[in-house]
Predicted model as a PDB file, atoms N, CA, C, CB and O in Angstrom, pLDDT in the B-factor column:
MODEL        1                                                                  
ATOM      1  N   UNK A   1     -48.956-226.588  23.762  1.00 47.00           N  
ATOM      2  CA  UNK A   1     -48.361-226.734  22.410  1.00 47.00           C  
ATOM      3  C   UNK A   1     -47.140-227.413  22.267  1.00 47.00           C  
ATOM      4  CB  UNK A   1     -48.161-225.538  21.852  1.00 47.00           C  
ATOM      5  O   UNK A   1     -46.228-227.048  23.009  1.00 47.00           O  
ATOM      6  N   UNK A   2     -46.877-228.535  21.284  1.00 53.00           N  
ATOM      7  CA  UNK A   2     -45.589-229.180  21.444  1.00 53.00           C  
ATOM      8  C   UNK A   2     -44.427-228.427  20.702  1.00 53.00           C  
ATOM      9  CB  UNK A   2     -45.695-230.619  20.934  1.00 53.00           C  
ATOM     10  O   UNK A   2     -44.596-227.402  20.040  1.00 53.00           O  
ATOM     11  N   UNK A   3     -43.394-228.974  20.867  1.00 56.00           N  
ATOM     12  CA  UNK A   3     -42.240-228.176  20.314  1.00 56.00           C  
ATOM     13  C   UNK A   3     -42.372-228.501  18.426  1.00 56.00           C  
ATOM     14  CB  UNK A   3     -40.532-228.859  21.177  1.00 56.00           C  
ATOM     15  O   UNK A   3     -41.890-227.757  17.572  1.00 56.00           O  
ATOM     16  N   UNK A   4     -42.965-229.487  18.216  1.00 54.00           N  
ATOM     17  CA  UNK A   4     -43.241-229.816  16.714  1.00 54.00           C  
ATOM     18  C   UNK A   4     -44.127-228.843  16.169  1.00 54.00           C  
ATOM     19  CB  UNK A   4     -43.874-231.216  16.482  1.00 54.00           C  
ATOM     20  O   UNK A   4     -43.863-228.396  15.053  1.00 54.00           O  
ATOM     21  N   UNK A   5     -45.306-228.378  16.882  1.00 48.00           N  
ATOM     22  CA  UNK A   5     -46.292-227.340  16.710  1.00 48.00           C  
ATOM     23  C   UNK A   5     -45.808-226.014  16.534  1.00 48.00           C  
ATOM     24  CB  UNK A   5     -47.141-227.319  17.762  1.00 48.00           C  
ATOM     25  O   UNK A   5     -46.091-225.232  15.627  1.00 48.00           O  
ATOM     26  N   UNK A   6     -45.022-225.844  17.532  1.00 51.00           N  
ATOM     27  CA  UNK A   6     -44.084-224.303  17.204  1.00 51.00           C  
ATOM     28  C   UNK A   6     -43.156-224.493  16.196  1.00 51.00           C  
ATOM     29  CB  UNK A   6     -43.110-223.698  18.500  1.00 51.00           C  
ATOM     30  O   UNK A   6     -43.036-223.484  15.501  1.00 51.00           O  
ATOM     31  N   UNK A   7     -42.562-225.282  15.915  1.00 55.00           N  
ATOM     32  CA  UNK A   7     -41.457-225.392  14.699  1.00 55.00           C  
ATOM     33  C   UNK A   7     -42.068-225.284  13.343  1.00 55.00           C  
ATOM     34  CB  UNK A   7     -40.662-226.820  14.711  1.00 55.00           C  
ATOM     35  O   UNK A   7     -41.516-224.735  12.390  1.00 55.00           O  
ATOM     36  N   UNK A   8     -43.406-225.923  13.318  1.00 54.00           N  
ATOM     37  CA  UNK A   8     -44.266-226.137  12.181  1.00 54.00           C  
ATOM     38  C   UNK A   8     -44.525-224.647  11.407  1.00 54.00           C  
ATOM     39  CB  UNK A   8     -45.698-226.849  12.733  1.00 54.00           C  
ATOM     40  O   UNK A   8     -44.642-224.504  10.190  1.00 54.00           O  
ATOM     41  N   UNK A   9     -44.574-223.749  12.265  1.00 56.00           N  
ATOM     42  CA  UNK A   9     -44.858-222.251  12.059  1.00 56.00           C  
ATOM     43  C   UNK A   9     -43.692-221.543  11.657  1.00 56.00           C  
ATOM     44  CB  UNK A   9     -45.383-221.575  13.295  1.00 56.00           C  
ATOM     45  O   UNK A   9     -43.833-220.439  11.132  1.00 56.00           O  
ATOM     46  N   UNK A  10     -42.622-221.999  11.819  1.00 59.00           N  
ATOM     47  CA  UNK A  10     -41.432-221.164  11.708  1.00 59.00           C  
ATOM     48  C   UNK A  10     -40.770-221.510  10.310  1.00 59.00           C  
ATOM     49  CB  UNK A  10     -40.412-221.429  12.962  1.00 59.00           C  
ATOM     50  O   UNK A  10     -40.871-222.563   9.681  1.00 59.00           O  
ATOM     51  N   UNK A  11     -40.063-220.352   9.977  1.00 59.00           N  
ATOM     52  CA  UNK A  11     -39.687-220.525   8.526  1.00 59.00           C  
ATOM     53  C   UNK A  11     -38.323-221.030   8.653  1.00 59.00           C  
ATOM     54  CB  UNK A  11     -39.772-219.169   7.607  1.00 59.00           C  
ATOM     55  O   UNK A  11     -37.676-220.427   9.508  1.00 59.00           O  
ATOM     56  N   UNK A  12     -37.727-221.926   8.072  1.00 57.00           N  
ATOM     57  CA  UNK A  12     -36.549-222.365   8.085  1.00 57.00           C  
ATOM     58  C   UNK A  12     -35.362-221.795   7.123  1.00 57.00           C  
ATOM     59  CB  UNK A  12     -36.764-223.593   7.918  1.00 57.00           C  
ATOM     60  O   UNK A  12     -35.543-221.685   5.911  1.00 57.00           O  
ATOM     61  N   UNK A  13     -34.393-221.516   7.619  1.00 60.00           N  
ATOM     62  CA  UNK A  13     -33.377-220.769   6.915  1.00 60.00           C  
ATOM     63  C   UNK A  13     -32.218-221.886   7.034  1.00 60.00           C  
ATOM     64  CB  UNK A  13     -33.021-219.195   7.617  1.00 60.00           C  
ATOM     65  O   UNK A  13     -31.744-222.489   7.997  1.00 60.00           O  
ATOM     66  N   UNK A  14     -31.946-221.907   5.549  1.00 58.00           N  
ATOM     67  CA  UNK A  14     -30.500-222.638   5.172  1.00 58.00           C  
ATOM     68  C   UNK A  14     -29.806-221.848   3.993  1.00 58.00           C  
ATOM     69  CB  UNK A  14     -30.728-224.321   4.635  1.00 58.00           C  
ATOM     70  O   UNK A  14     -30.491-221.410   3.069  1.00 58.00           O  
ATOM     71  N   UNK A  15     -28.520-221.683   4.034  1.00 65.00           N  
ATOM     72  CA  UNK A  15     -27.568-221.105   3.143  1.00 65.00           C  
ATOM     73  C   UNK A  15     -28.286-219.587   2.731  1.00 65.00           C  
ATOM     74  CB  UNK A  15     -27.289-222.199   1.775  1.00 65.00           C  
ATOM     75  O   UNK A  15     -28.413-219.120   1.599  1.00 65.00           O  
ATOM     76  N   UNK A  16     -28.682-219.023   3.957  1.00 71.00           N  
ATOM     77  CA  UNK A  16     -29.213-217.858   3.521  1.00 71.00           C  
ATOM     78  C   UNK A  16     -30.776-217.567   2.764  1.00 71.00           C  
ATOM     79  CB  UNK A  16     -28.230-217.515   2.713  1.00 71.00           C  
ATOM     80  O   UNK A  16     -31.247-216.453   2.536  1.00 71.00           O  
ATOM     81  N   UNK A  17     -31.354-218.770   2.483  1.00 77.00           N  
ATOM     82  CA  UNK A  17     -32.666-218.799   1.910  1.00 77.00           C  
ATOM     83  C   UNK A  17     -33.788-219.313   2.961  1.00 77.00           C  
ATOM     84  CB  UNK A  17     -32.615-219.715   0.641  1.00 77.00           C  
ATOM     85  O   UNK A  17     -33.721-220.287   3.711  1.00 77.00           O  
ATOM     86  N   UNK A  18     -34.641-218.553   2.827  1.00 79.00           N  
ATOM     87  CA  UNK A  18     -36.140-218.835   3.563  1.00 79.00           C  
ATOM     88  C   UNK A  18     -36.867-219.896   3.084  1.00 79.00           C  
ATOM     89  CB  UNK A  18     -37.133-217.690   3.432  1.00 79.00           C  
ATOM     90  O   UNK A  18     -36.923-219.881   1.855  1.00 79.00           O  
ATOM     91  N   UNK A  19     -37.457-220.833   3.612  1.00 85.00           N  
ATOM     92  CA  UNK A  19     -38.464-221.801   2.796  1.00 85.00           C  
ATOM     93  C   UNK A  19     -39.569-222.064   4.267  1.00 85.00           C  
ATOM     94  CB  UNK A  19     -37.482-223.599   2.006  1.00 85.00           C  
ATOM     95  O   UNK A  19     -39.439-221.907   5.481  1.00 85.00           O  
ATOM     96  N   UNK A  20     -40.546-222.490   3.447  1.00 88.00           N  
ATOM     97  CA  UNK A  20     -41.970-222.612   4.445  1.00 88.00           C  
ATOM     98  C   UNK A  20     -41.569-224.013   4.516  1.00 88.00           C  
ATOM     99  CB  UNK A  20     -43.806-222.214   3.783  1.00 88.00           C  
ATOM    100  O   UNK A  20     -40.695-224.498   3.798  1.00 88.00           O  
ATOM    101  N   UNK A  21     -42.356-224.773   5.568  1.00 93.00           N  
ATOM    102  CA  UNK A  21     -42.543-226.040   5.588  1.00 93.00           C  
ATOM    103  C   UNK A  21     -43.416-226.658   4.656  1.00 93.00           C  
ATOM    104  CB  UNK A  21     -42.875-226.314   6.681  1.00 93.00           C  
ATOM    105  O   UNK A  21     -44.399-225.987   4.343  1.00 93.00           O  
ATOM    106  N   UNK A  22     -43.280-227.859   4.099  1.00 93.00           N  
ATOM    107  CA  UNK A  22     -43.727-228.680   2.782  1.00 93.00           C  
ATOM    108  C   UNK A  22     -45.514-228.578   3.102  1.00 93.00           C  
ATOM    109  CB  UNK A  22     -42.939-230.655   2.742  1.00 93.00           C  
ATOM    110  O   UNK A  22     -46.367-228.644   2.217  1.00 93.00           O  
ATOM    111  N   UNK A  23     -45.729-228.444   4.250  1.00 94.00           N  
ATOM    112  CA  UNK A  23     -47.480-228.590   4.546  1.00 94.00           C  
ATOM    113  C   UNK A  23     -47.942-227.337   4.029  1.00 94.00           C  
ATOM    114  CB  UNK A  23     -48.052-228.743   6.311  1.00 94.00           C  
ATOM    115  O   UNK A  23     -48.825-227.317   3.172  1.00 94.00           O  
ATOM    116  N   UNK A  24     -47.356-226.156   4.533  1.00 95.00           N  
ATOM    117  CA  UNK A  24     -47.623-224.928   4.516  1.00 95.00           C  
ATOM    118  C   UNK A  24     -47.485-224.494   2.823  1.00 95.00           C  
ATOM    119  CB  UNK A  24     -46.641-224.201   5.587  1.00 95.00           C  
ATOM    120  O   UNK A  24     -48.329-223.870   2.181  1.00 95.00           O  
ATOM    121  N   UNK A  25     -46.404-224.925   2.411  1.00 94.00           N  
ATOM    122  CA  UNK A  25     -46.126-224.579   1.023  1.00 94.00           C  
ATOM    123  C   UNK A  25     -47.509-225.449   0.052  1.00 94.00           C  
ATOM    124  CB  UNK A  25     -44.323-225.188   0.622  1.00 94.00           C  
ATOM    125  O   UNK A  25     -47.919-224.893  -0.967  1.00 94.00           O  
ATOM    126  N   UNK A  26     -47.946-226.418   0.369  1.00 95.00           N  
ATOM    127  CA  UNK A  26     -49.078-227.173  -0.136  1.00 95.00           C  
ATOM    128  C   UNK A  26     -50.478-226.588  -0.006  1.00 95.00           C  
ATOM    129  CB  UNK A  26     -49.078-228.415   0.508  1.00 95.00           C  
ATOM    130  O   UNK A  26     -51.321-226.544  -0.902  1.00 95.00           O  
ATOM    131  N   UNK A  27     -50.593-226.177   1.159  1.00 95.00           N  
ATOM    132  CA  UNK A  27     -51.900-225.282   1.446  1.00 95.00           C  
ATOM    133  C   UNK A  27     -51.869-223.992   0.683  1.00 95.00           C  
ATOM    134  CB  UNK A  27     -52.044-224.895   3.022  1.00 95.00           C  
ATOM    135  O   UNK A  27     -52.760-223.546  -0.039  1.00 95.00           O  
ATOM    136  N   UNK A  28     -50.559-223.399   0.989  1.00 95.00           N  
ATOM    137  CA  UNK A  28     -50.752-222.065  -0.103  1.00 95.00           C  
ATOM    138  C   UNK A  28     -50.730-222.072  -1.710  1.00 95.00           C  
ATOM    139  CB  UNK A  28     -49.621-221.110   0.161  1.00 95.00           C  
ATOM    140  O   UNK A  28     -51.172-221.264  -2.527  1.00 95.00           O  
ATOM    141  N   UNK A  29     -50.000-223.378  -1.861  1.00 94.00           N  
ATOM    142  CA  UNK A  29     -50.263-223.408  -3.444  1.00 94.00           C  
ATOM    143  C   UNK A  29     -51.614-223.684  -3.679  1.00 94.00           C  
ATOM    144  CB  UNK A  29     -49.433-224.486  -4.234  1.00 94.00           C  
ATOM    145  O   UNK A  29     -52.200-223.011  -4.527  1.00 94.00           O  
ATOM    146  N   UNK A  30     -52.287-224.685  -2.984  1.00 94.00           N  
ATOM    147  CA  UNK A  30     -53.775-224.957  -3.361  1.00 94.00           C  
ATOM    148  C   UNK A  30     -54.752-223.726  -3.083  1.00 94.00           C  
ATOM    149  CB  UNK A  30     -54.319-226.232  -2.504  1.00 94.00           C  
ATOM    150  O   UNK A  30     -55.852-223.635  -3.629  1.00 94.00           O  
ATOM    151  N   UNK A  31     -54.279-222.848  -2.239  1.00 93.00           N  
ATOM    152  CA  UNK A  31     -55.065-221.575  -2.031  1.00 93.00           C  
ATOM    153  C   UNK A  31     -54.831-220.814  -3.600  1.00 93.00           C  
ATOM    154  CB  UNK A  31     -54.380-220.572  -0.542  1.00 93.00           C  
ATOM    155  O   UNK A  31     -55.812-220.527  -4.285  1.00 93.00           O  
ATOM    156  N   UNK A  32     -53.699-220.589  -3.974  1.00 93.00           N  
ATOM    157  CA  UNK A  32     -53.332-219.832  -4.845  1.00 93.00           C  
ATOM    158  C   UNK A  32     -54.077-220.400  -6.205  1.00 93.00           C  
ATOM    159  CB  UNK A  32     -51.833-219.763  -4.812  1.00 93.00           C  
ATOM    160  O   UNK A  32     -54.720-219.737  -7.018  1.00 93.00           O  
ATOM    161  N   UNK A  33     -53.827-221.707  -6.218  1.00 92.00           N  
ATOM    162  CA  UNK A  33     -54.328-222.074  -7.968  1.00 92.00           C  
ATOM    163  C   UNK A  33     -55.808-222.212  -7.897  1.00 92.00           C  
ATOM    164  CB  UNK A  33     -53.656-223.738  -8.726  1.00 92.00           C  
ATOM    165  O   UNK A  33     -56.481-222.295  -8.924  1.00 92.00           O  
ATOM    166  N   UNK A  34     -56.469-222.244  -6.379  1.00 90.00           N  
ATOM    167  CA  UNK A  34     -58.037-222.059  -6.408  1.00 90.00           C  
ATOM    168  C   UNK A  34     -58.636-220.687  -6.633  1.00 90.00           C  
ATOM    169  CB  UNK A  34     -58.603-222.500  -5.114  1.00 90.00           C  
ATOM    170  O   UNK A  34     -59.752-220.421  -7.079  1.00 90.00           O  
ATOM    171  N   UNK A  35     -57.495-219.715  -6.162  1.00 89.00           N  
ATOM    172  CA  UNK A  35     -57.999-218.354  -6.192  1.00 89.00           C  
ATOM    173  C   UNK A  35     -57.785-217.775  -7.770  1.00 89.00           C  
ATOM    174  CB  UNK A  35     -57.159-217.426  -5.017  1.00 89.00           C  
ATOM    175  O   UNK A  35     -58.473-216.818  -8.125  1.00 89.00           O  
ATOM    176  N   UNK A  36     -57.048-218.233  -8.480  1.00 90.00           N  
ATOM    177  CA  UNK A  36     -56.382-217.640  -9.994  1.00 90.00           C  
ATOM    178  C   UNK A  36     -57.261-218.757 -10.933  1.00 90.00           C  
ATOM    179  CB  UNK A  36     -54.217-217.838 -10.217  1.00 90.00           C  
ATOM    180  O   UNK A  36     -57.672-218.337 -12.015  1.00 90.00           O  
ATOM    181  N   UNK A  37     -57.524-219.983 -10.607  1.00 90.00           N  
ATOM    182  CA  UNK A  37     -57.991-220.531 -11.646  1.00 90.00           C  
ATOM    183  C   UNK A  37     -59.268-220.101 -12.367  1.00 90.00           C  
ATOM    184  CB  UNK A  37     -58.056-221.650 -11.321  1.00 90.00           C  
ATOM    185  O   UNK A  37     -59.430-220.555 -13.500  1.00 90.00           O  
ATOM    186  N   UNK A  38     -60.347-219.154 -11.775  1.00 85.00           N  
ATOM    187  CA  UNK A  38     -60.940-218.725 -12.557  1.00 85.00           C  
ATOM    188  C   UNK A  38     -60.645-217.492 -13.490  1.00 85.00           C  
ATOM    189  CB  UNK A  38     -61.765-218.692 -11.996  1.00 85.00           C  
ATOM    190  O   UNK A  38     -61.098-217.394 -14.631  1.00 85.00           O  
ATOM    191  N   UNK A  39     -59.815-216.538 -12.863  1.00 87.00           N  
ATOM    192  CA  UNK A  39     -59.172-215.926 -13.768  1.00 87.00           C  
ATOM    193  C   UNK A  39     -58.475-216.064 -14.862  1.00 87.00           C  
ATOM    194  CB  UNK A  39     -58.722-215.544 -13.391  1.00 87.00           C  
ATOM    195  O   UNK A  39     -58.535-215.292 -15.819  1.00 87.00           O  
ATOM    196  N   UNK A  40     -57.682-217.182 -14.774  1.00 86.00           N  
ATOM    197  CA  UNK A  40     -56.965-217.813 -15.833  1.00 86.00           C  
ATOM    198  C   UNK A  40     -57.885-218.328 -17.088  1.00 86.00           C  
ATOM    199  CB  UNK A  40     -56.205-218.985 -15.202  1.00 86.00           C  
ATOM    200  O   UNK A  40     -57.584-218.314 -18.281  1.00 86.00           O  
ATOM    201  N   UNK A  41     -59.240-218.844 -16.396  1.00 88.00           N  
ATOM    202  CA  UNK A  41     -59.858-219.533 -17.426  1.00 88.00           C  
ATOM    203  C   UNK A  41     -61.060-218.298 -18.273  1.00 88.00           C  
ATOM    204  CB  UNK A  41     -60.640-221.007 -16.625  1.00 88.00           C  
ATOM    205  O   UNK A  41     -61.991-218.576 -19.029  1.00 88.00           O  
ATOM    206  N   UNK A  42     -60.657-217.109 -17.862  1.00 90.00           N  
ATOM    207  CA  UNK A  42     -61.621-216.113 -18.406  1.00 90.00           C  
ATOM    208  C   UNK A  42     -61.202-215.550 -19.794  1.00 90.00           C  
ATOM    209  CB  UNK A  42     -61.767-214.939 -17.406  1.00 90.00           C  
ATOM    210  O   UNK A  42     -59.989-215.342 -19.797  1.00 90.00           O  
ATOM    211  N   UNK A  43     -61.697-215.288 -20.776  1.00 93.00           N  
ATOM    212  CA  UNK A  43     -61.607-214.902 -22.163  1.00 93.00           C  
ATOM    213  C   UNK A  43     -60.972-213.718 -21.907  1.00 93.00           C  
ATOM    214  CB  UNK A  43     -62.912-214.797 -23.008  1.00 93.00           C  
ATOM    215  O   UNK A  43     -61.235-213.001 -20.942  1.00 93.00           O  
ATOM    216  N   UNK A  44     -59.949-213.436 -22.937  1.00 91.00           N  
ATOM    217  CA  UNK A  44     -58.980-212.167 -22.994  1.00 91.00           C  
ATOM    218  C   UNK A  44     -60.207-211.038 -23.764  1.00 91.00           C  
ATOM    219  CB  UNK A  44     -57.235-212.532 -24.156  1.00 91.00           C  
ATOM    220  O   UNK A  44     -60.958-211.081 -24.739  1.00 91.00           O  
ATOM    221  N   UNK A  45     -59.894-210.124 -22.745  1.00 94.00           N  
ATOM    222  CA  UNK A  45     -61.007-208.927 -23.593  1.00 94.00           C  
ATOM    223  C   UNK A  45     -60.735-208.428 -25.119  1.00 94.00           C  
ATOM    224  CB  UNK A  45     -60.970-207.392 -22.736  1.00 94.00           C  
ATOM    225  O   UNK A  45     -59.739-208.618 -25.817  1.00 94.00           O  
ATOM    226  N   UNK A  46     -61.685-207.874 -25.352  1.00 96.00           N  
ATOM    227  CA  UNK A  46     -61.186-207.581 -26.935  1.00 96.00           C  
ATOM    228  C   UNK A  46     -60.567-206.553 -26.873  1.00 96.00           C  
ATOM    229  CB  UNK A  46     -62.196-207.380 -28.061  1.00 96.00           C  
ATOM    230  O   UNK A  46     -60.117-206.246 -27.976  1.00 96.00           O  
ATOM    231  N   UNK A  47     -60.253-205.655 -25.854  1.00 97.00           N  
ATOM    232  CA  UNK A  47     -59.450-204.428 -26.090  1.00 97.00           C  
ATOM    233  C   UNK A  47     -57.839-204.946 -26.291  1.00 97.00           C  
ATOM    234  CB  UNK A  47     -59.651-203.322 -24.722  1.00 97.00           C  
ATOM    235  O   UNK A  47     -57.032-204.551 -27.132  1.00 97.00           O  
ATOM    236  N   UNK A  48     -57.650-205.981 -25.209  1.00 95.00           N  
ATOM    237  CA  UNK A  48     -56.373-206.341 -25.314  1.00 95.00           C  
ATOM    238  C   UNK A  48     -56.043-207.256 -26.664  1.00 95.00           C  
ATOM    239  CB  UNK A  48     -56.054-207.036 -24.033  1.00 95.00           C  
ATOM    240  O   UNK A  48     -54.917-207.597 -27.025  1.00 95.00           O  
ATOM    241  N   UNK A  49     -57.087-207.514 -27.210  1.00 95.00           N  
ATOM    242  CA  UNK A  49     -56.927-208.540 -28.479  1.00 95.00           C  
ATOM    243  C   UNK A  49     -56.365-207.714 -29.624  1.00 95.00           C  
ATOM    244  CB  UNK A  49     -58.436-209.259 -28.993  1.00 95.00           C  
ATOM    245  O   UNK A  49     -55.464-208.003 -30.412  1.00 95.00           O  
ATOM    246  N   UNK A  50     -57.279-206.368 -29.509  1.00 96.00           N  
ATOM    247  CA  UNK A  50     -57.046-205.438 -30.805  1.00 96.00           C  
ATOM    248  C   UNK A  50     -55.592-204.871 -30.446  1.00 96.00           C  
ATOM    249  CB  UNK A  50     -58.323-204.070 -31.025  1.00 96.00           C  
ATOM    250  O   UNK A  50     -54.828-204.817 -31.410  1.00 96.00           O  
ATOM    251  N   UNK A  51     -55.047-204.404 -29.117  1.00 96.00           N  
ATOM    252  CA  UNK A  51     -53.834-204.140 -28.788  1.00 96.00           C  
ATOM    253  C   UNK A  51     -52.723-204.904 -29.499  1.00 96.00           C  
ATOM    254  CB  UNK A  51     -53.784-204.291 -27.506  1.00 96.00           C  
ATOM    255  O   UNK A  51     -51.893-204.403 -30.258  1.00 96.00           O  
ATOM    256  N   UNK A  52     -52.838-206.418 -29.085  1.00 94.00           N  
ATOM    257  CA  UNK A  52     -52.091-207.370 -29.466  1.00 94.00           C  
ATOM    258  C   UNK A  52     -51.960-207.386 -31.053  1.00 94.00           C  
ATOM    259  CB  UNK A  52     -52.614-208.564 -28.890  1.00 94.00           C  
ATOM    260  O   UNK A  52     -50.803-207.434 -31.470  1.00 94.00           O  
ATOM    261  N   UNK A  53     -52.872-207.355 -31.895  1.00 95.00           N  
ATOM    262  CA  UNK A  53     -53.147-207.520 -32.931  1.00 95.00           C  
ATOM    263  C   UNK A  53     -52.136-206.012 -33.916  1.00 95.00           C  
ATOM    264  CB  UNK A  53     -54.855-207.660 -32.842  1.00 95.00           C  
ATOM    265  O   UNK A  53     -51.559-206.100 -35.000  1.00 95.00           O  
ATOM    266  N   UNK A  54     -52.261-204.868 -33.062  1.00 95.00           N  
ATOM    267  CA  UNK A  54     -51.678-203.798 -33.420  1.00 95.00           C  
ATOM    268  C   UNK A  54     -50.182-203.749 -33.295  1.00 95.00           C  
ATOM    269  CB  UNK A  54     -52.245-202.862 -32.775  1.00 95.00           C  
ATOM    270  O   UNK A  54     -49.429-203.141 -34.056  1.00 95.00           O  
ATOM    271  N   UNK A  55     -49.777-204.594 -32.051  1.00 94.00           N  
ATOM    272  CA  UNK A  55     -48.443-204.650 -32.063  1.00 94.00           C  
ATOM    273  C   UNK A  55     -47.729-205.645 -32.862  1.00 94.00           C  
ATOM    274  CB  UNK A  55     -48.092-204.761 -30.887  1.00 94.00           C  
ATOM    275  O   UNK A  55     -46.541-205.548 -33.172  1.00 94.00           O  
ATOM    276  N   UNK A  56     -48.515-206.616 -33.183  1.00 92.00           N  
ATOM    277  CA  UNK A  56     -48.443-207.797 -34.114  1.00 92.00           C  
ATOM    278  C   UNK A  56     -48.003-207.061 -35.482  1.00 92.00           C  
ATOM    279  CB  UNK A  56     -49.980-208.684 -34.237  1.00 92.00           C  
ATOM    280  O   UNK A  56     -46.912-207.348 -35.973  1.00 92.00           O  
ATOM    281  N   UNK A  57     -48.773-206.197 -36.045  1.00 92.00           N  
ATOM    282  CA  UNK A  57     -48.732-205.418 -37.294  1.00 92.00           C  
ATOM    283  C   UNK A  57     -47.709-204.422 -37.390  1.00 92.00           C  
ATOM    284  CB  UNK A  57     -49.942-204.771 -37.513  1.00 92.00           C  
ATOM    285  O   UNK A  57     -47.368-203.985 -38.489  1.00 92.00           O  
ATOM    286  N   UNK A  58     -47.154-204.000 -36.228  1.00 90.00           N  
ATOM    287  CA  UNK A  58     -46.076-203.082 -36.091  1.00 90.00           C  
ATOM    288  C   UNK A  58     -44.751-203.203 -36.261  1.00 90.00           C  
ATOM    289  CB  UNK A  58     -46.100-202.708 -35.137  1.00 90.00           C  
ATOM    290  O   UNK A  58     -43.887-202.375 -36.550  1.00 90.00           O  
ATOM    291  N   UNK A  59     -44.703-204.663 -35.980  1.00 83.00           N  
ATOM    292  CA  UNK A  59     -43.501-205.357 -35.885  1.00 83.00           C  
ATOM    293  C   UNK A  59     -42.871-205.388 -37.344  1.00 83.00           C  
ATOM    294  CB  UNK A  59     -43.750-206.792 -35.275  1.00 83.00           C  
ATOM    295  O   UNK A  59     -43.492-205.833 -38.310  1.00 83.00           O  
ATOM    296  N   UNK A  60     -41.717-204.928 -37.411  1.00 82.00           N  
ATOM    297  CA  UNK A  60     -40.769-205.471 -38.814  1.00 82.00           C  
ATOM    298  C   UNK A  60     -40.866-206.598 -39.117  1.00 82.00           C  
ATOM    299  CB  UNK A  60     -39.352-205.419 -38.793  1.00 82.00           C  
ATOM    300  O   UNK A  60     -40.841-207.358 -38.149  1.00 82.00           O  
ATOM    301  N   UNK A  61     -41.020-207.271 -40.508  1.00 76.00           N  
ATOM    302  CA  UNK A  61     -41.012-208.589 -41.068  1.00 76.00           C  
ATOM    303  C   UNK A  61     -39.647-209.153 -40.523  1.00 76.00           C  
ATOM    304  CB  UNK A  61     -41.143-208.585 -42.725  1.00 76.00           C  
ATOM    305  O   UNK A  61     -38.636-208.466 -40.383  1.00 76.00           O  
ATOM    306  N   UNK A  62     -39.752-210.502 -40.234  1.00 78.00           N  
ATOM    307  CA  UNK A  62     -38.528-211.059 -39.782  1.00 78.00           C  
ATOM    308  C   UNK A  62     -37.938-211.669 -40.965  1.00 78.00           C  
ATOM    309  CB  UNK A  62     -38.697-212.045 -38.641  1.00 78.00           C  
ATOM    310  O   UNK A  62     -38.569-212.175 -41.893  1.00 78.00           O  
ATOM    311  N   UNK A  63     -36.832-211.591 -40.867  1.00 77.00           N  
ATOM    312  CA  UNK A  63     -35.845-211.771 -42.152  1.00 77.00           C  
ATOM    313  C   UNK A  63     -35.508-213.268 -42.355  1.00 77.00           C  
ATOM    314  CB  UNK A  63     -34.367-210.930 -41.946  1.00 77.00           C  
ATOM    315  O   UNK A  63     -35.051-213.940 -41.431  1.00 77.00           O  
ATOM    316  N   UNK A  64     -35.755-213.799 -43.645  1.00 76.00           N  
ATOM    317  CA  UNK A  64     -35.578-215.182 -44.041  1.00 76.00           C  
ATOM    318  C   UNK A  64     -34.174-215.781 -43.776  1.00 76.00           C  
ATOM    319  CB  UNK A  64     -35.885-215.293 -45.478  1.00 76.00           C  
ATOM    320  O   UNK A  64     -33.306-215.104 -44.327  1.00 76.00           O  
ATOM    321  N   UNK A  65     -33.720-216.783 -43.138  1.00 74.00           N  
ATOM    322  CA  UNK A  65     -32.329-217.367 -43.095  1.00 74.00           C  
ATOM    323  C   UNK A  65     -32.123-217.350 -44.618  1.00 74.00           C  
ATOM    324  CB  UNK A  65     -32.167-218.949 -42.332  1.00 74.00           C  
ATOM    325  O   UNK A  65     -33.006-217.536 -45.455  1.00 74.00           O  
ATOM    326  N   UNK A  66     -30.688-217.073 -44.874  1.00 75.00           N  
ATOM    327  CA  UNK A  66     -29.985-217.311 -46.560  1.00 75.00           C  
ATOM    328  C   UNK A  66     -30.319-218.775 -46.882  1.00 75.00           C  
ATOM    329  CB  UNK A  66     -28.012-217.116 -46.698  1.00 75.00           C  
ATOM    330  O   UNK A  66     -30.343-219.691 -46.061  1.00 75.00           O  
ATOM    331  N   UNK A  67     -30.556-218.855 -48.102  1.00 79.00           N  
ATOM    332  CA  UNK A  67     -30.885-220.473 -48.596  1.00 79.00           C  
ATOM    333  C   UNK A  67     -29.435-220.835 -48.983  1.00 79.00           C  
ATOM    334  CB  UNK A  67     -32.117-220.704 -50.103  1.00 79.00           C  
ATOM    335  O   UNK A  67     -28.606-220.030 -49.407  1.00 79.00           O  
ATOM    336  N   UNK A  68     -29.237-222.171 -48.778  1.00 75.00           N  
ATOM    337  CA  UNK A  68     -28.082-222.836 -48.768  1.00 75.00           C  
ATOM    338  C   UNK A  68     -28.031-223.232 -50.541  1.00 75.00           C  
ATOM    339  CB  UNK A  68     -28.143-224.193 -47.558  1.00 75.00           C  
ATOM    340  O   UNK A  68     -28.974-223.696 -51.182  1.00 75.00           O  
ATOM    341  N   UNK A  69     -26.974-222.976 -50.949  1.00 63.00           N  
ATOM    342  CA  UNK A  69     -26.876-223.270 -52.527  1.00 63.00           C  
ATOM    343  C   UNK A  69     -26.413-224.800 -52.551  1.00 63.00           C  
ATOM    344  CB  UNK A  69     -25.667-222.185 -53.401  1.00 63.00           C  
ATOM    345  O   UNK A  69     -25.898-225.404 -51.611  1.00 63.00           O  
ATOM    346  N   UNK A  70     -26.721-225.329 -53.894  1.00 54.00           N  
ATOM    347  CA  UNK A  70     -26.616-226.853 -54.005  1.00 54.00           C  
ATOM    348  C   UNK A  70     -25.101-226.686 -54.764  1.00 54.00           C  
ATOM    349  CB  UNK A  70     -28.062-227.758 -55.013  1.00 54.00           C  
ATOM    350  O   UNK A  70     -24.475-227.685 -55.119  1.00 54.00           O  
TER     351      UNK A  70                                                      
ENDMDL                                                                          
END                                                                             
């Protein structure tokens, strides 16, 4: 195994922040997008829509800004 291969699996640490190699970031990002794409595209369950409507109706009405006189 070359030194480059060994280093590619290590986390880089700069200024106290840990970062992954760009290749690994890309692969991880793609897997996360693939995993969550189905979830994001599913319709919102009716139970949540009802709860959101209840919250919206429970909010106090927004005050209108004062009208400027001419």
